[in-house]
PDB file with SEQRES, HELIX, SHEET and CRYST1 records, atoms N, CA, C and O in Angstrom:
SEQRES   1 A   73  UNK UNK UNK UNK UNK UNK UNK UNK UNK UNK UNK UNK UNK          
SEQRES   2 A   73  UNK UNK UNK UNK UNK UNK UNK UNK UNK UNK UNK UNK UNK          
SEQRES   3 A   73  UNK UNK UNK UNK UNK UNK UNK UNK UNK UNK UNK UNK UNK          
SEQRES   4 A   73  UNK UNK UNK UNK UNK UNK UNK UNK UNK UNK UNK UNK UNK          
SEQRES   5 A   73  UNK UNK UNK UNK UNK UNK UNK UNK UNK UNK UNK UNK UNK          
SEQRES   6 A   73  UNK UNK UNK UNK UNK UNK UNK UNK                              
HELIX    1 AA1 UNK A   15  UNK A   33  1                                  19    
HELIX    2 AA2 UNK A   37  UNK A   39  5                                   3    
HELIX    3 AA3 UNK A   49  UNK A   51  5                                   3    
HELIX    4 AA4 UNK A   59  UNK A   71  1                                  13    
SHEET    1 AA1 2 UNK A   3  UNK A   9  0                                        
SHEET    2 AA1 2 UNK A  41  UNK A  47  1                                        
CRYST1    1.000    1.000    1.000  90.00  90.00  90.00 P 1           1          
ATOM      1  N   UNK A   1       0.842  -1.174   0.000  1.00  0.00           N  
ATOM      2  CA  UNK A   1       0.000   0.000   0.000  1.00  0.00           C  
ATOM      3  C   UNK A   1       0.891   1.243   0.000  1.00  0.00           C  
ATOM      4  O   UNK A   1       1.437   1.607   1.042  1.00  0.00           O  
ATOM      5  N   UNK A   2       1.044   1.889  -1.135  1.00  0.00           N  
ATOM      6  CA  UNK A   2       1.841   3.111  -1.178  1.00  0.00           C  
ATOM      7  C   UNK A   2       1.155   4.264  -0.446  1.00  0.00           C  
ATOM      8  O   UNK A   2      -0.066   4.418  -0.497  1.00  0.00           O  
ATOM      9  N   UNK A   3       1.961   5.055   0.225  1.00  0.00           N  
ATOM     10  CA  UNK A   3       1.496   6.273   0.882  1.00  0.00           C  
ATOM     11  C   UNK A   3       2.445   7.383   0.469  1.00  0.00           C  
ATOM     12  O   UNK A   3       3.651   7.302   0.701  1.00  0.00           O  
ATOM     13  N   UNK A   4       1.889   8.428  -0.150  1.00  0.00           N  
ATOM     14  CA  UNK A   4       2.702   9.551  -0.602  1.00  0.00           C  
ATOM     15  C   UNK A   4       2.205  10.806   0.102  1.00  0.00           C  
ATOM     16  O   UNK A   4       1.014  11.114   0.071  1.00  0.00           O  
ATOM     17  N   UNK A   5       3.116  11.522   0.729  1.00  0.00           N  
ATOM     18  CA  UNK A   5       2.787  12.760   1.418  1.00  0.00           C  
ATOM     19  C   UNK A   5       3.413  13.918   0.646  1.00  0.00           C  
ATOM     20  O   UNK A   5       4.635  14.006   0.523  1.00  0.00           O  
ATOM     21  N   UNK A   6       2.572  14.798   0.132  1.00  0.00           N  
ATOM     22  CA  UNK A   6       3.018  15.954  -0.634  1.00  0.00           C  
ATOM     23  C   UNK A   6       2.828  17.181   0.261  1.00  0.00           C  
ATOM     24  O   UNK A   6       1.715  17.464   0.703  1.00  0.00           O  
ATOM     25  N   UNK A   7       3.899  17.897   0.521  1.00  0.00           N  
ATOM     26  CA  UNK A   7       3.822  19.082   1.378  1.00  0.00           C  
ATOM     27  C   UNK A   7       4.142  20.297   0.522  1.00  0.00           C  
ATOM     28  O   UNK A   7       5.198  20.372  -0.105  1.00  0.00           O  
ATOM     29  N   UNK A   8       3.205  21.253   0.505  1.00  0.00           N  
ATOM     30  CA  UNK A   8       3.370  22.472  -0.287  1.00  0.00           C  
ATOM     31  C   UNK A   8       2.966  23.666   0.559  1.00  0.00           C  
ATOM     32  O   UNK A   8       2.259  23.528   1.556  1.00  0.00           O  
ATOM     33  N   UNK A   9       3.424  24.835   0.148  1.00  0.00           N  
ATOM     34  CA  UNK A   9       2.963  26.032   0.841  1.00  0.00           C  
ATOM     35  C   UNK A   9       1.557  26.376   0.367  1.00  0.00           C  
ATOM     36  O   UNK A   9       1.177  26.114  -0.774  1.00  0.00           O  
ATOM     37  N   UNK A  10       0.813  26.961   1.269  1.00  0.00           N  
ATOM     38  CA  UNK A  10      -0.572  27.340   0.991  1.00  0.00           C  
ATOM     39  C   UNK A  10      -0.551  28.662   0.237  1.00  0.00           C  
ATOM     40  O   UNK A  10      -0.416  29.727   0.839  1.00  0.00           O  
ATOM     41  N   UNK A  11      -0.684  28.589  -1.061  1.00  0.00           N  
ATOM     42  CA  UNK A  11      -0.598  29.814  -1.854  1.00  0.00           C  
ATOM     43  C   UNK A  11      -1.446  29.732  -3.118  1.00  0.00           C  
ATOM     44  O   UNK A  11      -0.954  29.957  -4.224  1.00  0.00           O  
ATOM     45  N   UNK A  12      -2.695  29.415  -2.945  1.00  0.00           N  
ATOM     46  CA  UNK A  12      -3.619  29.471  -4.067  1.00  0.00           C  
ATOM     47  C   UNK A  12      -3.703  28.222  -4.915  1.00  0.00           C  
ATOM     48  O   UNK A  12      -4.082  28.301  -6.083  1.00  0.00           O  
ATOM     49  N   UNK A  13      -3.366  27.083  -4.369  1.00  0.00           N  
ATOM     50  CA  UNK A  13      -3.503  25.844  -5.114  1.00  0.00           C  
ATOM     51  C   UNK A  13      -4.994  25.503  -5.169  1.00  0.00           C  
ATOM     52  O   UNK A  13      -5.670  25.472  -4.141  1.00  0.00           O  
ATOM     53  N   UNK A  14      -5.488  25.254  -6.354  1.00  0.00           N  
ATOM     54  CA  UNK A  14      -6.915  24.997  -6.515  1.00  0.00           C  
ATOM     55  C   UNK A  14      -7.253  23.530  -6.252  1.00  0.00           C  
ATOM     56  O   UNK A  14      -6.382  22.660  -6.253  1.00  0.00           O  
ATOM     57  N   UNK A  15      -8.518  23.290  -6.032  1.00  0.00           N  
ATOM     58  CA  UNK A  15      -9.026  21.924  -5.853  1.00  0.00           C  
ATOM     59  C   UNK A  15      -8.710  21.089  -7.097  1.00  0.00           C  
ATOM     60  O   UNK A  15      -8.348  19.917  -6.992  1.00  0.00           O  
ATOM     61  N   UNK A  16      -8.849  21.700  -8.264  1.00  0.00           N  
ATOM     62  CA  UNK A  16      -8.582  20.997  -9.517  1.00  0.00           C  
ATOM     63  C   UNK A  16      -7.109  20.616  -9.645  1.00  0.00           C  
ATOM     64  O   UNK A  16      -6.782  19.527 -10.116  1.00  0.00           O  
ATOM     65  N   UNK A  17      -6.225  21.514  -9.225  1.00  0.00           N  
ATOM     66  CA  UNK A  17      -4.792  21.209  -9.267  1.00  0.00           C  
ATOM     67  C   UNK A  17      -4.454  20.065  -8.317  1.00  0.00           C  
ATOM     68  O   UNK A  17      -3.661  19.187  -8.657  1.00  0.00           O  
ATOM     69  N   UNK A  18      -5.051  20.072  -7.135  1.00  0.00           N  
ATOM     70  CA  UNK A  18      -4.808  18.989  -6.175  1.00  0.00           C  
ATOM     71  C   UNK A  18      -5.282  17.663  -6.745  1.00  0.00           C  
ATOM     72  O   UNK A  18      -4.597  16.648  -6.622  1.00  0.00           O  
ATOM     73  N   UNK A  19      -6.450  17.671  -7.366  1.00  0.00           N  
ATOM     74  CA  UNK A  19      -6.984  16.446  -7.968  1.00  0.00           C  
ATOM     75  C   UNK A  19      -6.051  15.929  -9.057  1.00  0.00           C  
ATOM     76  O   UNK A  19      -5.844  14.721  -9.177  1.00  0.00           O  
ATOM     77  N   UNK A  20      -5.490  16.835  -9.848  1.00  0.00           N  
ATOM     78  CA  UNK A  20      -4.562  16.439 -10.907  1.00  0.00           C  
ATOM     79  C   UNK A  20      -3.292  15.836 -10.318  1.00  0.00           C  
ATOM     80  O   UNK A  20      -2.796  14.826 -10.818  1.00  0.00           O  
ATOM     81  N   UNK A  21      -2.761  16.449  -9.256  1.00  0.00           N  
ATOM     82  CA  UNK A  21      -1.560  15.913  -8.599  1.00  0.00           C  
ATOM     83  C   UNK A  21      -1.836  14.506  -8.087  1.00  0.00           C  
ATOM     84  O   UNK A  21      -1.030  13.598  -8.293  1.00  0.00           O  
ATOM     85  N   UNK A  22      -2.958  14.323  -7.429  1.00  0.00           N  
ATOM     86  CA  UNK A  22      -3.313  12.998  -6.894  1.00  0.00           C  
ATOM     87  C   UNK A  22      -3.428  11.982  -8.022  1.00  0.00           C  
ATOM     88  O   UNK A  22      -2.902  10.874  -7.925  1.00  0.00           O  
ATOM     89  N   UNK A  23      -4.112  12.361  -9.081  1.00  0.00           N  
ATOM     90  CA  UNK A  23      -4.313  11.469 -10.228  1.00  0.00           C  
ATOM     91  C   UNK A  23      -2.980  11.083 -10.857  1.00  0.00           C  
ATOM     92  O   UNK A  23      -2.730   9.906 -11.117  1.00  0.00           O  
ATOM     93  N   UNK A  24      -2.129  12.066 -11.099  1.00  0.00           N  
ATOM     94  CA  UNK A  24      -0.876  11.787 -11.796  1.00  0.00           C  
ATOM     95  C   UNK A  24       0.122  11.009 -10.944  1.00  0.00           C  
ATOM     96  O   UNK A  24       0.852  10.168 -11.469  1.00  0.00           O  
ATOM     97  N   UNK A  25       0.166  11.271  -9.651  1.00  0.00           N  
ATOM     98  CA  UNK A  25       1.048  10.483  -8.777  1.00  0.00           C  
ATOM     99  C   UNK A  25       0.562   9.045  -8.728  1.00  0.00           C  
ATOM    100  O   UNK A  25       1.362   8.113  -8.799  1.00  0.00           O  
ATOM    101  N   UNK A  26      -0.739   8.864  -8.609  1.00  0.00           N  
ATOM    102  CA  UNK A  26      -1.310   7.510  -8.586  1.00  0.00           C  
ATOM    103  C   UNK A  26      -0.989   6.771  -9.877  1.00  0.00           C  
ATOM    104  O   UNK A  26      -0.585   5.608  -9.844  1.00  0.00           O  
ATOM    105  N   UNK A  27      -1.167   7.442 -11.023  1.00  0.00           N  
ATOM    106  CA  UNK A  27      -0.874   6.823 -12.319  1.00  0.00           C  
ATOM    107  C   UNK A  27       0.607   6.468 -12.440  1.00  0.00           C  
ATOM    108  O   UNK A  27       0.952   5.417 -12.981  1.00  0.00           O  
ATOM    109  N   UNK A  28       1.478   7.336 -11.942  1.00  0.00           N  
ATOM    110  CA  UNK A  28       2.916   7.063 -11.996  1.00  0.00           C  
ATOM    111  C   UNK A  28       3.273   5.838 -11.171  1.00  0.00           C  
ATOM    112  O   UNK A  28       4.040   4.986 -11.621  1.00  0.00           O  
ATOM    113  N   UNK A  29       2.721   5.743  -9.967  1.00  0.00           N  
ATOM    114  CA  UNK A  29       3.005   4.567  -9.126  1.00  0.00           C  
ATOM    115  C   UNK A  29       2.482   3.289  -9.770  1.00  0.00           C  
ATOM    116  O   UNK A  29       3.103   2.231  -9.664  1.00  0.00           O  
ATOM    117  N   UNK A  30       1.347   3.394 -10.430  1.00  0.00           N  
ATOM    118  CA  UNK A  30       0.805   2.219 -11.112  1.00  0.00           C  
ATOM    119  C   UNK A  30       1.698   1.828 -12.295  1.00  0.00           C  
ATOM    120  O   UNK A  30       2.024   0.653 -12.466  1.00  0.00           O  
ATOM    121  N   UNK A  31       2.086   2.800 -13.101  1.00  0.00           N  
ATOM    122  CA  UNK A  31       2.874   2.537 -14.304  1.00  0.00           C  
ATOM    123  C   UNK A  31       4.303   2.077 -13.974  1.00  0.00           C  
ATOM    124  O   UNK A  31       4.796   1.114 -14.561  1.00  0.00           O  
ATOM    125  N   UNK A  32       4.953   2.756 -13.049  1.00  0.00           N  
ATOM    126  CA  UNK A  32       6.367   2.489 -12.774  1.00  0.00           C  
ATOM    127  C   UNK A  32       6.562   1.337 -11.791  1.00  0.00           C  
ATOM    128  O   UNK A  32       7.435   0.491 -11.984  1.00  0.00           O  
ATOM    129  N   UNK A  33       5.748   1.308 -10.741  1.00  0.00           N  
ATOM    130  CA  UNK A  33       5.942   0.309  -9.680  1.00  0.00           C  
ATOM    131  C   UNK A  33       4.876  -0.776  -9.656  1.00  0.00           C  
ATOM    132  O   UNK A  33       4.902  -1.662  -8.801  1.00  0.00           O  
ATOM    133  N   UNK A  34       3.927  -0.703 -10.609  1.00  0.00           N  
ATOM    134  CA  UNK A  34       2.840  -1.684 -10.689  1.00  0.00           C  
ATOM    135  C   UNK A  34       2.009  -1.734  -9.403  1.00  0.00           C  
ATOM    136  O   UNK A  34       1.585  -2.804  -8.967  1.00  0.00           O  
ATOM    137  N   UNK A  35       1.784  -0.558  -8.803  1.00  0.00           N  
ATOM    138  CA  UNK A  35       0.978  -0.472  -7.578  1.00  0.00           C  
ATOM    139  C   UNK A  35      -0.489  -0.273  -7.943  1.00  0.00           C  
ATOM    140  O   UNK A  35      -0.811   0.453  -8.883  1.00  0.00           O  
ATOM    141  N   UNK A  36      -1.354  -0.910  -7.210  1.00  0.00           N  
ATOM    142  CA  UNK A  36      -2.793  -0.829  -7.469  1.00  0.00           C  
ATOM    143  C   UNK A  36      -3.348   0.520  -7.013  1.00  0.00           C  
ATOM    144  O   UNK A  36      -3.153   0.909  -5.861  1.00  0.00           O  
ATOM    145  N   UNK A  37      -4.034   1.235  -7.900  1.00  0.00           N  
ATOM    146  CA  UNK A  37      -4.580   2.551  -7.548  1.00  0.00           C  
ATOM    147  C   UNK A  37      -5.506   2.527  -6.342  1.00  0.00           C  
ATOM    148  O   UNK A  37      -5.505   3.463  -5.543  1.00  0.00           O  
ATOM    149  N   UNK A  38      -6.290   1.477  -6.202  1.00  0.00           N  
ATOM    150  CA  UNK A  38      -7.236   1.416  -5.083  1.00  0.00           C  
ATOM    151  C   UNK A  38      -6.555   1.212  -3.733  1.00  0.00           C  
ATOM    152  O   UNK A  38      -7.198   1.308  -2.687  1.00  0.00           O  
ATOM    153  N   UNK A  39      -5.257   0.934  -3.757  1.00  0.00           N  
ATOM    154  CA  UNK A  39      -4.497   0.793  -2.514  1.00  0.00           C  
ATOM    155  C   UNK A  39      -3.496   1.927  -2.314  1.00  0.00           C  
ATOM    156  O   UNK A  39      -2.723   1.917  -1.355  1.00  0.00           O  
ATOM    157  N   UNK A  40      -3.512   2.898  -3.216  1.00  0.00           N  
ATOM    158  CA  UNK A  40      -2.569   4.006  -3.169  1.00  0.00           C  
ATOM    159  C   UNK A  40      -3.191   5.201  -2.458  1.00  0.00           C  
ATOM    160  O   UNK A  40      -4.301   5.620  -2.789  1.00  0.00           O  
ATOM    161  N   UNK A  41      -2.484   5.738  -1.497  1.00  0.00           N  
ATOM    162  CA  UNK A  41      -2.957   6.876  -0.706  1.00  0.00           C  
ATOM    163  C   UNK A  41      -2.053   8.079  -0.958  1.00  0.00           C  
ATOM    164  O   UNK A  41      -0.830   7.980  -0.868  1.00  0.00           O  
ATOM    165  N   UNK A  42      -2.669   9.212  -1.275  1.00  0.00           N  
ATOM    166  CA  UNK A  42      -1.940  10.455  -1.499  1.00  0.00           C  
ATOM    167  C   UNK A  42      -2.500  11.493  -0.527  1.00  0.00           C  
ATOM    168  O   UNK A  42      -3.713  11.694  -0.461  1.00  0.00           O  
ATOM    169  N   UNK A  43      -1.631  12.139   0.215  1.00  0.00           N  
ATOM    170  CA  UNK A  43      -2.050  13.193   1.139  1.00  0.00           C  
ATOM    171  C   UNK A  43      -1.345  14.480   0.731  1.00  0.00           C  
ATOM    172  O   UNK A  43      -0.127  14.509   0.558  1.00  0.00           O  
ATOM    173  N   UNK A  44      -2.124  15.534   0.583  1.00  0.00           N  
ATOM    174  CA  UNK A  44      -1.550  16.844   0.291  1.00  0.00           C  
ATOM    175  C   UNK A  44      -1.694  17.699   1.536  1.00  0.00           C  
ATOM    176  O   UNK A  44      -2.807  17.963   1.991  1.00  0.00           O  
ATOM    177  N   UNK A  45      -0.573  18.129   2.084  1.00  0.00           N  
ATOM    178  CA  UNK A  45      -0.571  18.999   3.248  1.00  0.00           C  
ATOM    179  C   UNK A  45      -0.193  20.399   2.801  1.00  0.00           C  
ATOM    180  O   UNK A  45       0.803  20.591   2.104  1.00  0.00           O  
ATOM    181  N   UNK A  46      -0.988  21.365   3.201  1.00  0.00           N  
ATOM    182  CA  UNK A  46      -0.706  22.754   2.882  1.00  0.00           C  
ATOM    183  C   UNK A  46      -0.206  23.457   4.142  1.00  0.00           C  
ATOM    184  O   UNK A  46      -0.858  23.427   5.185  1.00  0.00           O  
ATOM    185  N   UNK A  47       0.941  24.077   4.028  1.00  0.00           N  
ATOM    186  CA  UNK A  47       1.569  24.741   5.153  1.00  0.00           C  
ATOM    187  C   UNK A  47       1.566  26.246   4.893  1.00  0.00           C  
ATOM    188  O   UNK A  47       1.943  26.694   3.810  1.00  0.00           O  
ATOM    189  N   UNK A  48       1.149  27.011   5.871  1.00  0.00           N  
ATOM    190  CA  UNK A  48       1.179  28.458   5.755  1.00  0.00           C  
ATOM    191  C   UNK A  48       2.619  28.920   5.560  1.00  0.00           C  
ATOM    192  O   UNK A  48       3.539  28.358   6.154  1.00  0.00           O  
ATOM    193  N   UNK A  49       2.818  29.938   4.731  1.00  0.00           N  
ATOM    194  CA  UNK A  49       4.176  30.387   4.437  1.00  0.00           C  
ATOM    195  C   UNK A  49       4.898  30.953   5.659  1.00  0.00           C  
ATOM    196  O   UNK A  49       6.125  31.052   5.652  1.00  0.00           O  
ATOM    197  N   UNK A  50       4.159  31.328   6.711  1.00  0.00           N  
ATOM    198  CA  UNK A  50       4.798  31.756   7.964  1.00  0.00           C  
ATOM    199  C   UNK A  50       5.350  30.559   8.742  1.00  0.00           C  
ATOM    200  O   UNK A  50       6.152  30.727   9.660  1.00  0.00           O  
ATOM    201  N   UNK A  51       4.918  29.352   8.370  1.00  0.00           N  
ATOM    202  CA  UNK A  51       5.350  28.140   9.065  1.00  0.00           C  
ATOM    203  C   UNK A  51       6.331  27.302   8.247  1.00  0.00           C  
ATOM    204  O   UNK A  51       6.598  26.149   8.585  1.00  0.00           O  
ATOM    205  N   UNK A  52       6.862  27.874   7.184  1.00  0.00           N  
ATOM    206  CA  UNK A  52       7.824  27.181   6.323  1.00  0.00           C  
ATOM    207  C   UNK A  52       8.995  28.130   6.123  1.00  0.00           C  
ATOM    208  O   UNK A  52       8.809  29.270   5.698  1.00  0.00           O  
ATOM    209  N   UNK A  53      10.165  27.675   6.420  1.00  0.00           N  
ATOM    210  CA  UNK A  53      11.303  28.567   6.297  1.00  0.00           C  
ATOM    211  C   UNK A  53      12.476  27.946   5.585  1.00  0.00           C  
ATOM    212  O   UNK A  53      12.648  26.727   5.574  1.00  0.00           O  
ATOM    213  N   UNK A  54      13.277  28.800   4.993  1.00  0.00           N  
ATOM    214  CA  UNK A  54      14.556  28.413   4.403  1.00  0.00           C  
ATOM    215  C   UNK A  54      15.371  29.679   4.225  1.00  0.00           C  
ATOM    216  O   UNK A  54      14.840  30.788   4.280  1.00  0.00           O  
ATOM    217  N   UNK A  55      16.635  29.506   4.018  1.00  0.00           N  
ATOM    218  CA  UNK A  55      17.554  30.640   3.885  1.00  0.00           C  
ATOM    219  C   UNK A  55      17.500  31.545   5.116  1.00  0.00           C  
ATOM    220  O   UNK A  55      17.740  32.748   5.016  1.00  0.00           O  
ATOM    221  N   UNK A  56      17.186  30.969   6.267  1.00  0.00           N  
ATOM    222  CA  UNK A  56      17.187  31.707   7.516  1.00  0.00           C  
ATOM    223  C   UNK A  56      15.978  32.584   7.766  1.00  0.00           C  
ATOM    224  O   UNK A  56      16.005  33.429   8.661  1.00  0.00           O  
ATOM    225  N   UNK A  57      14.912  32.402   6.990  1.00  0.00           N  
ATOM    226  CA  UNK A  57      13.719  33.233   7.181  1.00  0.00           C  
ATOM    227  C   UNK A  57      12.478  32.452   6.755  1.00  0.00           C  
ATOM    228  O   UNK A  57      12.572  31.402   6.120  1.00  0.00           O  
ATOM    229  N   UNK A  58      11.315  32.989   7.119  1.00  0.00           N  
ATOM    230  CA  UNK A  58      10.081  32.333   6.684  1.00  0.00           C  
ATOM    231  C   UNK A  58       9.911  32.521   5.180  1.00  0.00           C  
ATOM    232  O   UNK A  58      10.498  33.423   4.582  1.00  0.00           O  
ATOM    233  N   UNK A  59       9.119  31.673   4.595  1.00  0.00           N  
ATOM    234  CA  UNK A  59       8.828  31.797   3.166  1.00  0.00           C  
ATOM    235  C   UNK A  59       8.153  33.133   2.878  1.00  0.00           C  
ATOM    236  O   UNK A  59       8.406  33.742   1.838  1.00  0.00           O  
ATOM    237  N   UNK A  60       7.307  33.589   3.778  1.00  0.00           N  
ATOM    238  CA  UNK A  60       6.661  34.890   3.619  1.00  0.00           C  
ATOM    239  C   UNK A  60       7.705  35.992   3.497  1.00  0.00           C  
ATOM    240  O   UNK A  60       7.633  36.826   2.594  1.00  0.00           O  
ATOM    241  N   UNK A  61       8.675  35.995   4.409  1.00  0.00           N  
ATOM    242  CA  UNK A  61       9.741  37.000   4.383  1.00  0.00           C  
ATOM    243  C   UNK A  61      10.602  36.867   3.130  1.00  0.00           C  
ATOM    244  O   UNK A  61      10.957  37.860   2.496  1.00  0.00           O  
ATOM    245  N   UNK A  62      10.931  35.627   2.787  1.00  0.00           N  
ATOM    246  CA  UNK A  62      11.787  35.375   1.630  1.00  0.00           C  
ATOM    247  C   UNK A  62      11.131  35.891   0.349  1.00  0.00           C  
ATOM    248  O   UNK A  62      11.778  36.544  -0.471  1.00  0.00           O  
ATOM    249  N   UNK A  63       9.845  35.593   0.189  1.00  0.00           N  
ATOM    250  CA  UNK A  63       9.127  36.052  -1.004  1.00  0.00           C  
ATOM    251  C   UNK A  63       9.018  37.576  -1.035  1.00  0.00           C  
ATOM    252  O   UNK A  63       9.122  38.184  -2.101  1.00  0.00           O  
ATOM    253  N   UNK A  64       8.812  38.184   0.108  1.00  0.00           N  
ATOM    254  CA  UNK A  64       8.748  39.647   0.170  1.00  0.00           C  
ATOM    255  C   UNK A  64      10.089  40.243  -0.218  1.00  0.00           C  
ATOM    256  O   UNK A  64      10.145  41.244  -0.932  1.00  0.00           O  
ATOM    257  N   UNK A  65      11.158  39.639   0.245  1.00  0.00           N  
ATOM    258  CA  UNK A  65      12.504  40.115  -0.085  1.00  0.00           C  
ATOM    259  C   UNK A  65      12.760  39.987  -1.589  1.00  0.00           C  
ATOM    260  O   UNK A  65      13.318  40.896  -2.204  1.00  0.00           O  
ATOM    261  N   UNK A  66      12.359  38.876  -2.171  1.00  0.00           N  
ATOM    262  CA  UNK A  66      12.519  38.701  -3.619  1.00  0.00           C  
ATOM    263  C   UNK A  66      11.711  39.734  -4.389  1.00  0.00           C  
ATOM    264  O   UNK A  66      12.178  40.296  -5.379  1.00  0.00           O  
ATOM    265  N   UNK A  67      10.510  39.972  -3.925  1.00  0.00           N  
ATOM    266  CA  UNK A  67       9.645  40.957  -4.576  1.00  0.00           C  
ATOM    267  C   UNK A  67      10.266  42.350  -4.513  1.00  0.00           C  
ATOM    268  O   UNK A  67      10.266  43.084  -5.502  1.00  0.00           O  
ATOM    269  N   UNK A  68      10.792  42.706  -3.346  1.00  0.00           N  
ATOM    270  CA  UNK A  68      11.457  44.004  -3.182  1.00  0.00           C  
ATOM    271  C   UNK A  68      12.658  44.127  -4.120  1.00  0.00           C  
ATOM    272  O   UNK A  68      12.875  45.181  -4.717  1.00  0.00           O  
ATOM    273  N   UNK A  69      13.432  43.058  -4.248  1.00  0.00           N  
ATOM    274  CA  UNK A  69      14.604  43.067  -5.118  1.00  0.00           C  
ATOM    275  C   UNK A  69      14.191  43.241  -6.580  1.00  0.00           C  
ATOM    276  O   UNK A  69      14.841  43.966  -7.334  1.00  0.00           O  
ATOM    277  N   UNK A  70      13.124  42.580  -6.967  1.00  0.00           N  
ATOM    278  CA  UNK A  70      12.653  42.691  -8.353  1.00  0.00           C  
ATOM    279  C   UNK A  70      12.116  44.079  -8.648  1.00  0.00           C  
ATOM    280  O   UNK A  70      12.284  44.585  -9.758  1.00  0.00           O  
ATOM    281  N   UNK A  71      11.469  44.704  -7.665  1.00  0.00           N  
ATOM    282  CA  UNK A  71      10.933  46.044  -7.863  1.00  0.00           C  
ATOM    283  C   UNK A  71      12.038  47.081  -7.978  1.00  0.00           C  
ATOM    284  O   UNK A  71      11.876  48.097  -8.654  1.00  0.00           O  
ATOM    285  N   UNK A  72      13.163  46.825  -7.318  1.00  0.00           N  
ATOM    286  CA  UNK A  72      14.252  47.801  -7.334  1.00  0.00           C  
ATOM    287  C   UNK A  72      15.120  47.711  -8.587  1.00  0.00           C  
ATOM    288  O   UNK A  72      16.042  48.509  -8.760  1.00  0.00           O  
ATOM    289  N   UNK A  73      14.843  46.783  -9.428  1.00  0.00           N  
ATOM    290  CA  UNK A  73      15.639  46.623 -10.664  1.00  0.00           C  
ATOM    291  C   UNK A  73      15.155  47.535 -11.739  1.00  0.00           C  
ATOM    292  O   UNK A  73      15.703  47.537 -12.841  1.00  0.00           O  
TER     293      UNK A  73                                                      
END                                                                             
């Protein structure tokens, strides 16, 4: 029974996009690993950008910094 956990930042991902991700991951596991779709579990976790960090700052801060840099060009 495959279990796939997809973690993304919460930033406007639509229900349709989530459905497509689930469908395509399931199809890939079936095609590549011969896993049965009815036994395949996909979980999409959405994390607020204030709760996800890299480069020493939250994603919210990082994106704001990138935006500021692009505006100053």
